N, C-alpha and C positions, 0 to 999 in steps of 0.2 A: 741477134740484130747486127747488121754490118755497121761500120762507123759512119758510112754515108747515109744510110737509112735512119740511124739514130740522129744524125745532124738534121736531116730533113724533118724528123718528128719534133725535135727541139725547136726548129725554126717555125714550124706550124704553131706550137704552143706559144712561142714568143710573139708571133704576129698577132694571134688572137688576144693575147694578154695586153699588148701595147694598145691595140684598138679599143679594148674595153676600158683601160685606164684613161685613155683620151676621151671616150664617150662620157664616162662618169664625171670626170673633172670638168668637162665643158658644160654638162647639164647642171652640175652644182653651181658653177659660176654664173650661168644664165639665170638660175632661180634666185641667187643672191642679188643679181642686178635687177631682176623684176621686183623683188621686195623693196629694194632701195628706191627704185623709180616710183613705186606706189606710195612712198612716204610712210610705209608701215613701221619702219624701224630706222634707227640711226646706226650707221656702220663706221663711225669715225674711229672706233677702237676695235676694229675687226680682228686685230692680232692679239687682243688681250682677253679673249673669251674665257680662257682657263684661269684668269686671275681672280675671278669672282667679283670684280669691280665693274666690269662693263655690262651694259644692257640690264641694269637692275629693274628698269620699269617694264620689261617684257613679262608676259605671263609665262607660266611653266611650259605650256605647249609650244608657243612661239620661240621661247628661249631654247628649248631642246632642239627644235627644228633648225634654228639658225646655227647652233653649234654643230649639228650634224652636217649641214651644208658646207660650213667652213672646213670641217675635218675632211670631207670628201673632196673638196677643191684642192686641199693640200696633200692628201694621201688617199687616193681613190679606193685602194684595196690593199689588203695585206696577205691574201691567200686566194688561190684559184683551185677549185675542186670540181672534178667531173665525176658524176655518179650515174650508175645504171639503175633504172627504175624496175619495178616488178614486171612491167610489160615489155621490157627489153629496150625501151627508149632511154636516151641519155639526157642529162641536164647539167648545165655548167653553173656553178655558184661562185661568185666573187664575194669574199668575206671582207668587210671593212671594220675599222677599229671601233667606230661609234655607231649609233643608231642609223640604219640605212634608210635612204629615201627610195621611193618606188619610181623607177624611171620607165617602166613599161617596155624594156628592150626584149625583143623576142628571142635573141640569141643567148642571153644569160640572165641569171637572177642575182640580185644583190641582197646580202644578208648581213646584219650587224653581228659582230663577234659574240655579243652576249645573248643573242637569240638562240632558241633550240637548234636552228640550222647552223649557227656558228660553231657548234660542236664538231661539224665535219672537218674543220681545219686541224683538229687535234688527232684525227684518225690517220691510219696508214693505208696505203693502197692495198685493196683486198678485204678491208674491214667492212662489216655490215653495220647498218645503223637504222634505227626506227625514226624516220623523218616525219615530222608533223606537217601535213599539208592541209589546205582548206577542205579537201574531200576526206580527210582522215589520216591516220598514220599508215605509212608505207615503209617497207624494208628496202633500203637502197644499198648498193655496193660501191665503194670508192674505186674508181678506175684510174684517175689521175690526180696528182696533188702537186701544188706549187706554192712555196712560201716566197712572198714577194717583198721587195724593198724599193718601192717606187720613188722616183725623183724626176723632176722636170727641168729641162733647160729651155727656157722660153716656152714655146707651145709644144715642144717635143717631149714625150714621156719615155722613160727608160725604167728598168728594174735591175738593180745591181745585186750581184751575189745571190741570185734567185736559186732556190733549191727545188729541183723538179724530180718527180717520180711518176712512172707509169707502170703498167703491167709488163712492159717490154724492157724497161731499163730503169736505172736509178738506185739510190738518189745520185744526182749529179748537181754540180754548182755551175751556174752560168754567170760569169762576171758582169756581162752586159748584154741584155737581150737585143738592144738596138745595134750594137756592133756586130753581133752574131748574124744579123739579117743582111749585113753589107757583104755581098759576094765580091771577091777580087776581080772576077771577070765581067762584072756588070757593065763597065764602060770600056770603049775601045782603047787599046794601049797606044800611047805615043812614046817616043824615045824618052821624053821627060817623065812619063808615068811609070817607066819600067821599075825603077827603084822602089816606088811606093807599092807596086804590085807584088814585088818579091817580098817586101816586109809584111804586107797584108797576108800573103800565103803562109809566111812563117808564123804569124801571130794566130792563125786559125787554130793551131794546135792548142792554144791557151783559151779558146772561146768556150770550151767545155771542160770542166774539171771533175774527174770521178770522185764520188763521195761528197761530204759536206765540208766546206771550207770554214775553219775556225775564224771568228771575228776578232779583231784587235781592239782592245780598250784604249780609246784615244783621249778620253777625258774623264775627269773625276766625277763619278755619279753612278747611280744604279743602272745596270744594263737594261736596255729596252728589249724585252722579250714579248713581242705582240701576240705570238701564238704559243700557247702552253702545250705540253705533251698530254697524252691521253689521261694519265693518272692525275696530273695537276688540274686538268680541265674538269675532271669528274669531281675533284675536291671543291673547287671554287663554286660549282653549281649546286652544292648540297643545300638543303632547305635552310631558310632564314632562321628558324628556331632550332639552332644547333650550337653545341659547345665543342670546339675542335682545336686541337694542337697539332700543327704540322711540325714534325721533328726530322732533322736530317743534317748532313754535313754542309759546309759552305759551298755556295755556287749551285745549289739545287733548285733555285727559283722560289724559295719559301716566301720571301717578301713580295715578289712579283705576284704569286698566287694570292697572297693576302690582299694586295691592292686590287687585283682583278675581282676578287670576291666582293669587296666593298663596292666597287664600281657597278657591278651587276645588281647587287641587292639594294642600292640606293634608288634605282629606277623602277618604279612600280610596274612599268610595262612588262618587266621580265619576271615579276613575282607570280607564283601560282595563286589560284583563287583563294585558298585558305590563308596564304601569307598576306594577300591584299586585304582580306577582312580584318586580320589581326592588326596590321599596320594602320588601317583606316580607323579602327576603334581606338588605338593608342593615340593617334594624331588628334582625334576629337577630344580625348581626355586631357592631353597635355598642351594642345594648341601649337605644338612644334611640328612642322612638316616632316614627314618621314625622310625626305632627301637631306634634311639638315640634322637629323637625329642620329649622330654618330660621334665617336671619339676614339682616337688612336693614341696609344702610349708608346714611347720610344725611350731608350736609356740615355741618349746623349743629344745635345742640341745640334751637333754636326749631322748625325743621322736624321734628325728631324728635318734639316734643310734638304737633304737628299730625298727624303720621302715627299716633301712638298713639290720638288721638281718632278718626281715620278708621277705624282697625282696630276700635276698640270699636263703632263704628256698624255694622260688618260682622260683629260677633259673633266677632272673632278676639282671643284673649288675646295681648297684646303687651307683656310685661314688658321692663324695660330691658336684660336680658340678650340680647334678640332684636333690638332696634333700637339701633344704636350709630353714633356718629360714628367716622370712621377714626382721628382723633387719639387717641381713647380706646382703640380696639381695637389700634392700633399699640403703645401702651405695654404693654397686656396681653400681646401676643405677644412683643415684643422683650425685655421685662423678666422675665416669669414663665414663658415657655415655651422661649425660645431665648436663648442666651448672647450677646446683642448689647448690651443696656443694663445698666449697673451697677444694683444694688439695695443696700439697706442690709446685706444678707448677702453682698455681693460677687458674683462670677460673671462679669458682663458686662464688655465692654471699653470701652464708650462712654458718654458723658453727652450726652443730647439737648439741643441749643442751637438754639432756633427762629430766633433773630435773628443767629446767628453768620455772619460773612463767610467762607464756605468754598467755595461753588460759584460758578463763573462764570455770568453770565446765559445764555450760549449752552448751558451744560450742561442748564439747566432746559428749554430748548426741544428739545434733542437727547437726551432721556432714553433712548430706545431704543438709540441708538448708544453712549451711555455705559455702559449695562447690558451690551451685547454685548462691549464692550471689556473691562470688568471680568471678565465670565464667562469669556472666552477666556483672559485673563491668569491668573485664579485656578485654572482647570483645569490650565493648564500648570504652575503652581506645585505643585499637588496631586500630579500625576504625577511631577514632578521630585523631590519629596521621597521618593516611593516608590522611584524609581529609585536615588536616592542611598542609601536604606536597604538596598536589595538589594545594592548594591556593597559596603557595609560588611559585610554578612553573608557575602558571598562570600569576603572576605579573612580571615575568622575562622580561627584555628588549630584550632577545634573542628570536627571533620568533620561532625557533625550540623547545626551552624549553617551551615557553608559550603554544605552541600547544600540547605538551605532557601533560602539566598541565590540559588543558581543557579535553583531552581524559581521563586522570586519574580521574578527578573529576566525570565525567559521569560514568566511570567504577565503582568507589567506591559506588556511589549512587545505582547502579544496584546490586552489589554484596552483599550489606548489607542485602538483602532480601533472600539470599541463605544460605544453611548450611555453617558452617565454612570450612569444608573440600572442598566442591565444590568451594567456593569463593577463597580459597588459590590456588587451581589448576588453576582457571581462571587468577589469578594474575601471575602465572608462565608463562602463555601465553604472558603476557604483558611485561615480562622482556626484550625481544628483542627491544622493542620500546625505552627503556631508556638507553640501554647499550652504544649506539654510543655517544650521547651527554655527558653522564657521563664520558666515557673514554676521550673525548676531554677536558672537563673541568678539569679532574684530571691531565692529562698530562700538561696542561697549568699551573695549580697551583703548581704542583711539580717542574716544570722547573723554575717558578718564585722564589720559596723558594731556589732551588739549586743555582741559580745565586746569590741570596743575600748572602748565606753562603759562596760561593766561593769568593765573593767580600770581605767579612770580613776576610776570611783566607788569602787572598793576602796581607792584612794589618797586620795580626797577625797570623803567622803560628802555634803558640802554643795555639790558641783559644780553640780547642776541648780538648786538654790535660789539660789546666787549668780548663776548665769547668768540666771535669771528676773528677779532684781532689775536686772541690767544691761539686759535687754531692755526693761524699763519706762522706761529713760532714753532709748530711741531713738524717733525719730518713727515713726508707723505706716507699715507697708510699703505702698508704692505698687504699682499694677498694672504689672508689667514691660512695657515697650513691645513687646518681641518675644515675650511670652507667647502661645502659640498656642491656648490654651484647648482643647487636644485630649487632656487626661488620659484614660487608659483606665479609671480607676476614680474613682468618686465617694467620696472619703474624708471622713468627718465631721470637722469641725474640733475640735481638742483644747480642752477646757473649763477645766481647772485650770492655774494658772501653771506648775507643774512639767511637766505634759504638754505645754504650749506650748513650754517650754524644750527638752524632749527633741526635739520635732518640729523646732524651729529648729536645734538642734545637729546632728541627723541630716541635715537638708537642706543645711547648710553643708558638712559633711564630703563629701556627695555632689558638691556643686559643686566643691570643691577637687579631688576625685578625677578628675572629668571634665576639668578644666583641666589637671591633671598628665598625663593620658593623651593629650590632644590637643595638648599642647605650648603651649597658650594661657596668657597671663599672666592671673592673677586680676584682676578689675576693681578699680580704685582708687576710693576714695571711696564714699559711699553706705552704706546699711544693711548689705549683705552684706560689704563690706570691713571695716567696724567689727566685725562679728561674728567674722570670720576673725582679726582682730587680737586680739580678746579670747580666742579659743580658743588661739591661739598654738601652743606646743609640746604642747598637749593633743591635737593632731591626730595622724593616722597617720604612720608613717614614709613617706618619699618613694616607696620601691619598692612599699609596700603600697597607697599612694594610686593609683599608676599601674596596678597590677593591678586594683584595685577599679574604676578609671575605665574600663579596657578592658571589664570586664563590664557596667558601666552603659551604655556606648555601644552594646554589642550589644543590651542590653535595649531601649534607645530605638529601635534599628533594627527589632527584632522587633515592638515595640509599634505601629509604623507599620502593621502588617498585622492588628492586632486592632481590633475595633469600627470597621470602615471607614465605616459610615454615620454614626455619631456623630462620628467624626473629621472626616469631610467637612463635616458640618453645623456642628459646634462650631468648626471651623477657619475658617469663612467670615469672621468679624470680624477675626481676625488677618491673614488673607490680604488682606482689604480694606484694612487699615491700611497694609500694605506696598505695595499697589497705589497707594493715594493718595499715599504718599511718593514713589513712582517717577514718577507723573504730574505732581506738583508741580514736580519738577526739569525736566520737559519743557514746563512751562507749558500743560498740557492739563487741561481739566475743572475745575481748582481754582484759587482765588485764592492768590497767593503769600503773602498775609498770614496764612494759617493758622498759628496759634501753638501750639495744644494738640493733641497726638495723640489725646487722649481725647474731644475735642469732636466732635459729629456733627450735621449738619443733618438735619431730619426726612426729607428725600428720600434721604439716605444710609442711614438706617434702612430706608426703603422698599426701596432697592436690595438691601440684605442680606436682608430678609425675602422679597423676590421670588425671589432666588436659592435661599434655603432651602426655601421652600414649593414652588417649581418642581420641584426634584429629588425631594422626598418624594412629590409628586403623581405623578411618573413612576414611582417605585419601586412604588407600590401597584397600578399597572396591569400590571406585569410578570408574566407567567404563572409564571415560575420562583419567585416569592415564595411561592406556595401550596405549593410542594414543599420548601421549606426548613424544618428543624425549628425549633420555637419556642425562642428563646434571648435572652439579654441583648443580643445584637448587633442585634436587631430592635426594641429599645425605642424609638428615634426614630420608627419607623414606627407603633408602637402609640400613641405620643403624638400623632402627626399625625392618626391616625384619630379621636382624641377631639375634635379641633378641627373637622373637616370637618362640613358639614351637607348635607342632601338638596337644599335650595334656598337659593341666594344671590340676594338682590335688592339692587339699587342704585338709589337715587333721585338725580336730578341728577348723572348719571354723568360729565358733561363737566367738572364741578368737580374730579374726582379725576384724578390723574396716571396715565399708562399703567402706571407701576410699581405704584401702589396698586391699580389695577384688575386687574393681573396677579396680585397677591397674593390679592385677593378671589376671583378665578376659581379659584385653586388651593385655596381653602377649600371649593369646591363638590365634593361627594363624587365622586371620579373614576368610580365605578360608575354614576353617574346624569348628572353634568355638567349640572345644571340651573342656569343663570345667566340672570337676567332683569334688564335695566337700562333706564332711560329718561333722556333728557336732550335738550339743545339746544346745539349748538356756539356759537350766537350768544349764549347766556346764560352762557358760561364766564366767571366772575369771579375766577378764581385764575390766577396766573402759570404755575403748574405743570400746570394742567388739560389734559385731552385736547383736541386741536385738530382732529382729522379722523377719518374712518372708518378710515384707515390706522393711527392710534394705537390705535383700538379693536380692530382685527383683530390687531395685534401683542399687545395685552394679553390678548385672549380669542380664540385661534385658532379659526376656523370660525364666528365669531359672525355671525348673520343680522341685518341692519339693515333695519328696517321704518319707513318714514316715515308720519307722521300729519299731515294738513294742515287738518282742520276744527277751527276754534277756537270754543269755546263760551263764552268769557269776554268777549270784547271787542265793543264797538260797532263799527259800520262805520268811524266816524271814527278811533277809536283803533287799530283794526287797520291802517288805511292809514298812519297816522303811524308805527307800529312798523316796518312794512315799509320805509318811506322812511328811517328812522334807520339800519337795517342797510345799505340800498343806498348811502346817502351816506357812511357811515363805513367800510364794508368793500368796497363794490363788488359785494356778493353780492345775489342776489334771493331773497327769502323767499316760498315758495309757501304762501299762506294761503287757505283757503276758509271763508266764513261758512256756518253751517248753513242748509240749505234750509228755506224756509217760516217762518223766524224773522224777526221784525221787528228788524233789527239797527241801525236808526237810533238815534243817541244824541245827545250834546251835544258841540259843538266844544271842544277843549282850550283852556285859557287860559294866558296868558303875562304876566308882569310883569318889567320891567327896572328897573335902577337902584335896587334895594332894598338899602340898606346897614343893617346892624345888626338885631338880633333884634326890636326894637320895630316897625320899619317892615315887616318880614316878617310879624310877628304881626298887624299891622293889616290887611294884605292878605289873609292867610289867614282871619281872622275874617269878613271880608266875603264871601269865597267860600263859607265853610261855611254861612253864613246862606242864600246862594243855593241851595246843594245841598239843604238841608233844605226849602226852599220847593218844590223840584222833586221830591224824593223824601222824603216824610215817613212815618214818623219818620226821623231821621238815620241813614243806612246806615253800614256799616263804613268808616272813614277812616284812612289812614296818612299821616304827614308824614315825609319822608325827608331826612336831612341827610348831610353828607359825612364826618363824623367823630364819634366818641363824645363829644367835648368839647362839641358843640353840642346834644346831646340835652336835657340838663336846662335850660339857659338858654332855649332856644326854647320848650320845654314850659311853663315858668313864665310867659313873656311871653304866650303864646297863651292860657293858662288864665285870666289876668286879663281878657282881652278877650272871652272867650266865656261867662264865668260869668253874665253878664246874660241869656244865652239858655239857661241851665241845661244847658250842655254841659260835659263833663268831659274833661280832657286828661291823658294818662298818659305819662310818659317810660319807654321800654322800654330800659333800660341793657343793653348787651351782648346785645341781641336777646332779652331775657327775655320769657316769656309772662306779660304783665301786663294788668290792666284788665278791664272788663266788655264785653259785646257791642257796646254803642253808644258806647263811649269813643273819643276821638280819640287815636291812638297815635303817638308820635314815635320813629323808629328811625334808627340809623346804617344807611345803604343796604346795607352789606355783609352784613347779617343777614336780609334779607327775601327771599332766594331761595326760590322755590317757593310763596310765599304769594299771596293775592289779596284785593283790597278793592274796594268799589264806587267809592271815591274815593281818589286818591293825589295828593299835592302834593310835588314834588321841588324842594328848596331849593338854590339856588346851583349850577346846572349848569355855569356858566362856571368857577367855582372847581374843580369836579370835573375838568374838562378839564385844568386846570393841575396838579392834585395827582396825577392818575393818567392820564398821557397814553397809556400802553400799554393800559389797560383801560377808558378813559373810555367808549368806545362800548358795551362790554359792560355796565358799570354803568348807563348811561343806558337801554339797551334793557331790562335787567332791571327797573329802577325804573319806567319808564313802562308796561311791560306788566303790572305788578301791578294796574293800574286796569281796571275793567270798563266804567265809563261816564264818570266825571269825572276829568280829569287837569289838573293845574296845574303849571307850571314857573316858577321865578324865577331871575333873574340879578342878581348884585351889580353887574355892569357894564352898559353901554348896549346890549349885543347878545348874541345867542346865540353859542356857539363857531362859528368860521368854517365848519366842515363842515356845521353845521346851519342856516345862514342860508337855504338854499332852502326849508326847511319852515316858516319864520316865518309865511307867509300862511295856514297851516292853523290858527293860533291866534287867539283873540279876547281881549278885555280882561276879559270877565266871562262867566259861564255864562248863556247865553240859549237859548231854544228856537227 
């Protein structure tokens, strides 16, 4: 094809495209105006539809339609596809970002990106596709493809940096379709127009660029990639009932694919019939609409803010309740839903201590073995307690109780061969057998204690008042180390001093009775012993205490068979405490320096949560559950169902531990099991993070791992450097492919050595920033990475003083906060920049990093360097790169040059 004929063809495509953009936007605005005029809706906050706060009163259909119209008015289409049908006719499809309205235009069809027809935008020219039409599926062939970036100036539409391909040419980049349509000879020349004519002819050569032009990252945020490639598109359209991990190097669009997946699966319009049935059934059971039933986990608050912005761009309302770091969600679960962490109202057994020396380094690496060891141990403890309870009942002098003991003993022997979930549900069936005798014994013992206290009050009306004053002199009661947290009843705490005194008096009498019946000596010292001393001869006679104690021991044994699910779940913390104490004596898993039984490392909380959520997730999949009558014994299952969501998404999954991922997977509704994650093992920057596909498969059984290799972020030079860093530091090979037809040539990275102090570093950085702005003007997004939080402020101040003369602004981002404007130079601690991308990155003090974090140095370096798309600079305080990196030093220059 000649240059002129190619230009004519591009002009034809451009003219058709701009006409279609104008038609779609005009029609969308007209329909919005009609709706407003009819009084159907309020459009006072039309620019806040993605915030989730506007139009709350609209029904789902009207709300979706309004969002679609607003989106079309602002961005009419993101792709233009021409296909050939089986009969030889052609059809033109314009693909839009959100659900398409039907405008009835005879010259083109409008299709939402998430519809089956939206798949056309991910295909290449020449590809065949089974397109679903009203008359049935037909095979079509892609003849022309255009990726569009529409923008309006007043009423005039344009598309900037459009990428066009046809059977005859392409791909090519068209910087401006509207400018391309302006011919230099369109108007008669006057003497004054001559210069403009000459300049226009000279500019014509730049109207069409061979290949695909790389975009420049101008602001801090996730790159907008409205059209996915064919492989990504296939992944995000996988069935709802799927567990998937997308794994791949930085810049491959993993997070974008994750977000697109969620966006499509939230809208039931795009679900297949079987998916709709499952979603509808779950919605009926939970009462939570499918579109609101999702949860995404991210490792940092900064990345959470980025994700919220990306969700807003996709028209997905994403409040804080739906995007969370695991640190925050762990507290919510362990403190407010399960009796693991203490709260101001009591309840839990542990206090989370992030920096406590509790776990051995090897434990963090071998988390799965640690979990399995605990799970086996605590299961044995649980069944041992039931067996002992059955033996106690069998020895009872009461025939009805002894008979229950024999039945319980036989039941426990049989259930130990079943899965934990099945066994617990069988125990629920057994509750009815023990409730009658337990109620009788409890009534008798309560009446015996009540009579005794009334007898004492008849002799001393001020007994409880005096006792209340005494209690005020005692230190607050501490959580008993052996408390199992397995009470069968949730008893409200007494409020008045006299009521509290009565409860304490009763409790101490019970303790004395159990000690008398079992032949144990009452504990010496402590609060309980001091209370017993104060009660003194006000207690029961010895024989009465023994008789009461026998009854209380039988009640305790019977109670082991009531509320088995809650007893199992609530007892996990107490059993874990005993497990930890046993393993410390064996020098396994734990540091011998553990001093407080109440302190727990966050990973210990994760272990207990994983065990808790695991069994609840298994229980709800048991068919027998549906046949059990609704009762209080199933309350833990009901509570669990309020926590699960139809879709669980995890960004940067390799930063999460296998235990954390196992808990997240258990939060995925077992009726759907939709779990979607993305990550890169080479970017794991946490000691506890997942290290292999094996870790992932243990955490999420049956998970499908899909690799992605095409990186859209990096230049050729930086992609090669990143691969070399991984190879030299870990011996692994990173498979990376640069996008086809994209000019990926960039700028060689730069290196400065022997830079001591913030002033010297700031001088060098300022010089490089001036070079960057000279090569890419205006100044693109820039990040400066330091090795610790203490260096953020001082380096930012030093650099700010040096670049003020160039009207550049420097912002310190303490604790990874989302700060500054688009073109500000931001200074971060490297640990906070996971998942972000910038056009230019400067990594300060890489040799110091190697000394400070020898285990994670290569991960931090890889993550830091791969944040850059085009410009990368490293500095060393010493005279050389770390030894492992010396082979890559020839890849660096002293300054940015073309």
